[in-house]
C-alpha positions in Angstrom: 7.6 8.1 6.6 4.2 6.8 7.6 1.3 9.2 8.0 -2.4 8.6 8.9 -5.2 10.2 6.9 -5.6 13.4 9.0 -1.8 14.0 9.1 -1.6 13.6 5.4 -4.4 16.1 4.8 -2.3 18.7 6.6 0.8 18.1 4.4 -0.8 18.1 1.0 0.7 21.5 0.1 4.3 20.4 0.9 4.1 17.0 -0.8 7.1 16.2 -3.0 8.9 13.1 -4.2 6.8 10.0 -3.8 3.6 9.4 -1.9 1.6 6.1 -1.7 -2.0 6.0 -0.6 -3.3 2.5 0.2 -6.5 1.3 1.8 -10.2 0.5 1.4 -11.9 3.6 2.7 -13.3 5.4 -0.4 -14.1 8.6 1.6 -10.5 9.0 2.7 -9.2 8.3 -0.8 -11.6 10.6 -2.4 -10.9 13.5 0.1 -7.2 13.2 -0.2 -7.1 13.1 -4.0 -9.5 16.0 -4.1 -7.2 18.0 -1.8 -4.2 17.2 -4.0 -6.0 18.1 -7.2 -7.2 21.4 -5.7 -3.7 22.3 -4.6 -2.2 21.4 -8.0 -4.8 23.5 -9.8 -4.3 26.5 -7.4 -0.5 26.4 -8.0 -0.7 25.7 -11.8 1.0 22.4 -11.3 0.7 20.1 -14.4 -1.1 16.9 -13.6 -0.9 13.6 -15.5 -2.8 10.4 -14.7 -1.8 6.8 -15.4 -3.8 3.7 -14.8 -1.2 0.9 -14.4 -2.4 -2.5 -15.3 1.0 -4.1 -16.2 4.5 -3.8 -14.9 5.8 -2.5 -18.2 3.6 0.6 -17.9 5.7 1.9 -14.9 8.4 3.0 -17.4 5.9 5.4 -18.9 5.3 6.9 -15.4 9.0 7.5 -14.8 9.5 8.9 -18.3 6.8 11.4 -17.6 8.4 12.4 -14.3 11.6 13.2 -16.1 10.1 15.3 -18.9 8.3 18.5 -18.1 6.3 20.3 -20.8 7.6 23.7 -22.0 4.9 25.5 -20.0 5.4 23.7 -16.6 7.9 24.0 -13.8 6.3 21.3 -11.6 4.6 18.0 -12.4 2.3 15.8 -10.4 1.9 12.2 -11.8 -1.1 10.4 -10.4 -0.9 6.6 -10.7 -3.8 4.2 -10.0 -3.6 0.4 -9.8 -2.4 -2.5 -7.8 0.7 -3.4 -9.8 4.0 -2.6 -8.0 7.2 -1.8 -10.0 9.5 -4.7 -10.9 13.3 -4.6 -10.2 14.1 -2.4 -13.3 11.3 0.1 -12.5 12.3 0.1 -8.9 15.8 1.4 -9.9 14.0 4.2 -11.8 12.0 5.0 -8.7 15.2 5.2 -6.6 16.9 7.3 -9.2 13.9 9.7 -9.2 13.9 9.9 -5.4 17.6 10.8 -5.3 17.0 13.8 -7.6 15.4 16.0 -4.9 12.8 17.0 -7.4 9.8 19.3 -6.8 7.7 16.9 -8.8 5.3 14.5 -7.1 4.6 10.8 -7.8 1.2 10.0 -6.1 0.4 6.3 -6.2 -3.2 5.3 -5.2 -3.6 1.6 -4.4 -6.2 -0.6 -2.8 -5.7 -2.3 0.6 -2.4 -4.2 0.8 -1.7 -7.3 2.9 1.2 -7.6 5.3 3.6 -9.2 2.8 3.0 -6.5 0.2 3.7 -3.8 2.8 7.1 -5.4 3.4 8.0 -5.4 -0.3 10.9 -3.4 -1.7 8.5 -0.9 -3.3 6.9 0.0 0.0 10.1 0.0 1.9 11.7 2.3 -0.6 8.8 4.8 -0.5 8.6 4.6 3.3 12.3 5.3 3.6 12.4 8.1 1.1 8.8 9.4 0.8 5.4 9.0 2.4 3.1 6.0 2.9 -0.5 6.8 3.9 -2.7 4.0 5.2 -6.3 4.9 4.3 -7.8 3.2 7.3 -9.9 4.0 10.3 -9.9 0.9 12.5 -11.0 2.4 15.8 -14.2 4.4 16.8 -12.1 7.4 17.9 -10.4 7.5 14.5 -13.7 7.4 12.7 -15.3 10.0 14.8 -12.3 12.4 14.3 -12.6 11.9 10.6 -16.3 12.5 10.5 -16.0 15.5 12.9 -13.9 17.1 10.2 -16.7 16.4 7.7 -19.3 17.8 10.1 -17.2 20.9 10.6 -17.1 21.4 6.8 -20.9 21.3 6.8 -21.2 23.6 9.8 -22.9 21.2 12.1 -22.2 19.7 15.6 -23.4 16.3 16.9 -24.1 15.3 20.5 -21.8 12.5 21.8 -24.5 9.8 21.8 -25.5 11.0 18.3 -22.0 10.1 17.0 -22.3 6.6 18.5 -25.8 6.1 16.9 -24.4 7.3 13.5 -21.6 4.8 13.5 -23.7 1.9 14.6 -26.3 2.8 12.0 -23.7 2.7 9.2 -21.7 -0.2 10.5 -18.4 1.8 10.2 -19.0 2.8 6.6 -17.5 6.3 6.5 -18.8 7.3 3.1 -22.3 6.4 4.0 -22.0 8.3 7.3 -20.8 11.4 5.5 -23.8 11.2 3.2 -26.0 11.0 6.3 -24.3 14.1 7.7 -25.0 15.9 4.5 -28.7 14.9 4.7 -29.1 15.9 8.4 -27.3 19.2 7.7 -29.8 20.0 4.9 -32.8 18.9 7.0 -32.0 20.6 10.3 -29.9 23.6 9.1 -31.1 25.7 12.1 -30.3 23.2 14.8 -27.2 24.0 16.9 -26.4 20.5 18.1 -27.7 17.4 16.2 -29.3 14.8 18.5 -30.2 11.2 17.9 -33.8 12.2 17.3 -32.7 14.4 14.5 -30.6 11.7 12.9 -33.4 9.1 13.3 -36.1 11.4 11.8 -33.9 12.3 8.9 -32.5 8.8 8.1 -35.1 6.2 9.0 -37.1 6.8 5.7 -34.2 7.8 3.5 -34.5 4.7 1.5 -36.6 1.6 1.4 -33.4 -0.3 0.5 -29.8 0.3 1.4 -26.4 -0.9 0.1 -26.5 -3.5 2.9 -29.7 -4.9 1.4 -27.9 -5.0 -2.0 -24.9 -6.9 -0.4 -27.2 -9.5 1.1 -29.1 -10.0 -2.2 -25.8 -10.4 -4.0 -24.4 -12.9 -1.6 -27.6 -14.9 -1.9 -27.3 -14.9 -5.7 -30.7 -13.3 -6.1 -30.2 -11.5 -9.4 -33.7 -10.1 -9.8 -33.8 -8.7 -6.3 -30.2 -7.3 -6.6 -31.2 -5.4 -9.8 -34.4 -4.2 -8.2 -32.4 -2.8 -5.2 -29.8 -1.3 -7.4 -32.4 0.5 -9.6 -34.1 1.8 -6.4 -30.7 3.1 -5.0 -30.0 4.9 -8.3 -33.5 6.4 -8.4 -33.2 7.6 -4.8 -29.9 9.4 -5.5 -27.5 7.0 -3.8 -23.9 8.0 -4.9 -22.4 5.6 -7.5 -19.2 5.7 -5.5 -21.0 4.2 -2.5 -22.6 1.4 -4.6 -19.1 0.7 -6.1 -17.7 0.6 -2.5 -20.2 -2.1 -1.6 -19.6 -4.2 -4.7 -15.8 -3.9 -4.3 -15.9 -4.9 -0.6 -18.0 -8.0 -1.2 -15.9 -9.1 -4.3 -12.7 -8.6 -2.3 -14.0 -10.5 0.7 -15.2 -13.4 -1.5 -11.8 -13.6 -3.3 -9.9 -13.5 0.0 -12.2 -16.1 1.6 -11.5 -18.4 -1.4 -7.8 -18.1 -0.8 -8.1 -18.2 3.0 -11.2 -20.4 3.8 -10.2 -20.7 7.5 -9.7 -17.0 8.1 -13.2 -15.5 7.6 -13.2 -13.4 10.8 -9.6 -12.2 10.3 -10.3 -10.8 6.8 -13.2 -8.8 8.1 -16.4 -11.0 7.6 -18.9 -10.6 10.4 -19.4 -13.8 12.4 -23.1 -13.8 11.7 -22.5 -13.7 7.9 -19.8 -16.3 7.5 -22.3 -18.9 6.3 -23.7 -16.5 3.7 -20.2 -15.9 2.2 -19.4 -19.7 2.2 -22.7 -20.4 0.3 -21.8 -17.7 -2.2 -18.4 -19.4 -2.8 -20.0 -22.8 -3.3 -22.2 -21.2 -6.0 -19.5 -19.2 -7.8 -16.8 -20.6 -10.1 -13.3 -19.3 -9.1 -12.6 -18.5 -12.8 -15.1 -15.6 -12.4 -12.8 -14.0 -9.9 -10.1 -13.4 -12.6 -12.2 -10.7 -14.3 -13.5 -8.9 -11.2 -10.5 -6.6 -10.5 -10.5 -5.2 -14.0 -14.3 -4.8 -14.0 -14.0 -2.8 -10.8 -11.3 -0.6 -12.3 -13.6 0.1 -15.3 -16.5 1.0 -13.1 -14.3 3.4 -11.1 -13.1 5.0 -14.3 -16.6 5.4 -15.7 -17.9 7.0 -12.4 -15.0 9.5 -12.5 -15.6 10.3 -16.1 -12.3 8.8 -17.2 -13.9 6.6 -19.8 -16.9 6.7 -22.1 -18.5 3.6 -20.6 -21.8 3.8 -18.8 -21.2 3.1 -15.0 -24.8 1.8 -14.5 -24.3 -0.8 -17.2 -21.0 -1.9 -15.8 -22.4 -2.1 -12.3 -25.2 -4.3 -13.6 -22.5 -6.5 -15.1 -20.8 -6.8 -11.8 -24.1 -7.6 -10.1 -24.8 -10.4 -12.5 -21.2 -11.7 -12.0 -21.7 -11.9 -8.3 -24.9 -13.7 -8.7 -23.1 -16.3 -10.9 -24.8 -15.1 -14.2 -23.9 -13.0 -17.2 -25.9 -10.3 -18.7 -24.4 -10.7 -22.2 -23.7 -14.0 -24.0 -20.3 -14.4 -25.6 -20.5 -14.2 -29.4 -20.6 -17.6 -31.1 -17.7 -18.6 -33.3 
């Protein structure tokens, strides 16, 4: 079964078997995972998390699903990563799905290409469980999602204010939600938020934005990138939003390296194609090999799943994108 984000939110309480969330919208991923965790906590459902970085680790996941602790009647296993099960683990998945268990396997993955979505793993889950695409490709979808966020905050926006908000944030849902939070705090007594309210609240919210950081990174300007990053941190910009920007630019650069003729198709704005091409000429492809793992480490640090400092890791990622390293490798 395939569900969109809003449909999935309504079915969290009844989730069983296997669910796969995949996409590149951090707000949608964050909200769904938070909804699942709140439900598990309310129902005293045991939760285990696994970060899968190799195929062999899938066996640990299925071993966990088949072994409840003495104090649990239901188990939710939350898996993060971009490694799909191999043939032997796929058999374990099919066996698990045939058990009609009350347990839940929740797999959280980044955006998948068309060939990946046709793989045996996704076909198996789609036939016997639930696949949720964390996407919002159309203005109507984005407005519906943000309307839910506005309702949570107790505010209403005029129709043209919605259009202004989306254009201001260039379809970035997480940034738009943060702006809704700011305007809610600033104009708590206003019945319907107008463009003037948004503009007054947001025009001076930061001397720099994550878009300025992206441009500096693509230009390879390390000192400016660090300056913007430090300003964003000092002004209270969420680490998750900064990570989203880094992850987006790294992903686009890696995709453009593999598909140099498909810049527009992979989501690069026409006016910025040259900037990405210049960045590729400056960067060594060998650097790309370490980027996915670095992003995983940053995500874990932000969520408190590791003892590493997220600011230090983000600085490493900034240096990487600028073609430099903050730390020299130890000499032999």
